[in-house]
Residue, then its C-alpha position, 0 to 999 in steps of 0.5 A: x345215368x339218371x338213376x344214379x343222378x337221382x340217388x346222389x341227389x337223394x343222398x346229398x338232400x338226406x344229409x342235409x336234413x340233419x343240418x335243417x333239423x338242428x338249425x330251426x331256431x336262431x337268435x334274432x339278437x345277432x341280426x341286423x335291422x337291415x334284414x327287415x329291409x325285404x319286409x318293408x320293401x313288400x308292404x311298400x310295393x303292396x302300398x305304392x305300386x298299385x297307384x305307380x304302375x297298376x297294370x304291372x301290379x296287376x298282372x305281376x304282383x305275385x312275381x313282386x312277392x316273390x322277388x321280395x322273398x328272395x331277397x330275404x331267403x337267398x342273401x340269409x342262405x349265403x350268410x347264414x347257411x342253406x341249413x338255416x334258411x332251409x329249415x326257416x322256409x319249411x317252418x314258415x310253410x308248414x307250422x304258419x303259412x300253409x294252414x293259414x291258407x288252408x283255413x282261409x281257402x276253407x271259409x272263403x269256398x264255404x262262404x261263397x257257397x251261400x247266396x243270400x237272396x233278397x230285396x236288400x236296399x243299402x239304406x243306412x239302417x239295412x247297412x248298420x244292421x248288417x254291420x252289426x249282425x256280422x260284428x256278432x257273427x265275427x267272434x263265433x265264426x271268425x272274422x274271416x268267415x262272417x266277412x266272406x258270408x256278408x261282404x257279397x250281400x252287402x256289396x250287392x245291397x249297395x250296388x246302386x249307391x254312388x258312394x259305397x267305398x265307406x261301407x266297405x272300410x267299415x265293413x273292415x273295421x267292424x266285421x273283419x277285426x274288432x268284431x272277432x275279439x270276444x272269443x278265440x274263434x274270432x281271431x287268430x291272435x285269441x286261438x294262439x292264446x287259447x293254445x296257450x292255456x288262456x280260458x275260452x271265454x276269458x277275453x269275453x269277460x275282460x275286454x267286452x267293455x272295451x268291444x262294446x265301446x268300439x263297435x258302438x262308437x264305429x255304428x253309430x259314426x258309420x250310421x251317420x255318415x252313410x246317412x249323410x251320403x245317402x242324402x247327398x248322392x241318392x241311388x243310381x236311377x237303374x239297380x244293377x242286380x234288382x231283385x223283387x223277391x219278398x223276404x230273405x232266403x238262402x241258397x246253398x244253405x247246406x254249407x251252414x253245416x260246413x261251416x260249423x265243420x270248419x268250427x269243429x276242426x279248428x277247436x279240435x286242434x286246439x282242445x286234442x292234445x296228441x303225443x304224436x308229432x312228426x319232425x320235419x327238418x326241425x319243425x314239429x307237425x302235430x297229428x291234431x293239426x294234420x287232422x284240422x288241415x285234412x278236414x278242412x281241405x275235405x270240407x273245401x272240396x265238399x262244398x265245391x261239389x254240393x253248391x249248385x253252379x247258379x249259386x256261385x254265379x250269383x255270388x260272382x264267385x271267383x278264385x281271384x281274390x283268394x289267389x291274391x291274398x295267398x301270393x301276397x301272403x306268401x311273401x309277407x310270411x317269408x319276409x317277416x322271418x327276421x322281423x319276429x326273430x328280432x322282436x323275439x329277443x327282447x330288450x337284447x334284439x334290435x327292436x329292444x327299445x320297443x319291448x323295453x317300452x312296455x315295462x314301467x320303471x318299477x319293473x311292472x308291465x304298463x297296460x297302456x303301452x302293451x295295448x299300443x306296442x302290440x296294436x301298432x306292430x299289429x297293424x303291419x305284421x301278422x297280429x298272431x306272432x306279434x301277440x305271442x311276442x307280447x304274451x311272453x314279454x309279459x311272462x307267458x304264465x297264462x295263469x299269472x296273465x288271466x289274474x295278476x296281470x288280468x289288464x296286461x292281457x286285456x290290453x295285449x289281446x285288445x291291441x292285436x285284434x282292434x288294430x288289425x284294422x288299421x291297414x289292409x295287411x293288418x289282418x287277413x280279411x282285410x285284403x280278401x274283402x278289398x279284393x272282393x269289392x274291387x272285383x265287384x266294381x267298388x273303387x276302394x281306397x289305396x294302401x295309404x288311402x285307407x290308413x287316412x280312414x283309420x287314422x281319422x276314425x280308429x285312432x281317436x277311438x283307441x285313445x279315448x279306450x285306452x284312458x277308459x280302460x288301460x291306464 
């Protein structure tokens, strides 16, 4: 009896597969803006619930994210059919969420296996130097890799400071976002551009002045602000984590080789072109992506195997921050489906006014508007698909965008990377850094409190950046 039941279920599922495969794409222009409510609800939950119901949120944030995902997926299945809903679920999981989480987990684990030991004291000069080093590393090992490598030693260096939340805020600005603007390894939007045909060093050649201006300004502002706090508040009388060993030493240094392996597999998946593609209910899964993900999983397991328990203990390594990001971004990747579809519909979609705003009356693209449209949406949506939306809106031809419309592509690239720093959810490392800092006892600003910092510091710099480079 059980065998018959299982056979019937398998036959029913196999009969559903063709309809899922045919329903992989849908026209976002037919959707109502109300389909964006679950995404907005999840954002508001992330922003408000830690303030209004902190105990409930701490224990049930995963259930809240699941509830908002269900609030989109179930009505969508009821109205548009289980085939289309299932195809979107599979696409979000296989093409976006699973590779995203595998990469973050690998970087989180490998960086968590490297302990930077030394007699570090969080004075303004040292803090500024760490932020500057992180900015350089971010373009070569990714904003996530650089953030996971340096956030723990930075927090430890400042654990006897009275005020230290601003240090982490500027770390998110500089290392987790702006620093990753020069190569496709730095941030996912630029990697997508690389996959679309943008030359590896094109971004470095065309937005290094923008990056230098924003990074230089942020480092100067941070040094002045940190010096003021340092003189005003001083330090705690007792260092919670004293380390009298002179100089700087790396424990778990073998993980640096694994970090190189992460970079290798990510680059391989972008350079290797294979005709082998598996169709999974309408979602194409290429062999390079499979090899990349399996390689990253192997690196994650190897790092856990070769890293001494003492290194993890000294780093206070725990899975809590990674679990928080995994659960919240699962909800984000699902509820964002209709929002991205409506944006992709262009001027014919519900958000047509946004797309139309980036074009001048003569039909030519307006780089300043592309910078702000890409940036503002990247502050709240996933900056990688937002980059693709405006990349395609500007024509989608990498050769034309790298030459005739170079200023437009530069504006899209800078907007997607720079303005991911505007909110905690603008870029994945932001939320991870926040979670790690809070797990180490740093009282971080709320969602809106963080936005107050970004509006006061980042937005004026972006306005100046617009007049300097995109007019």
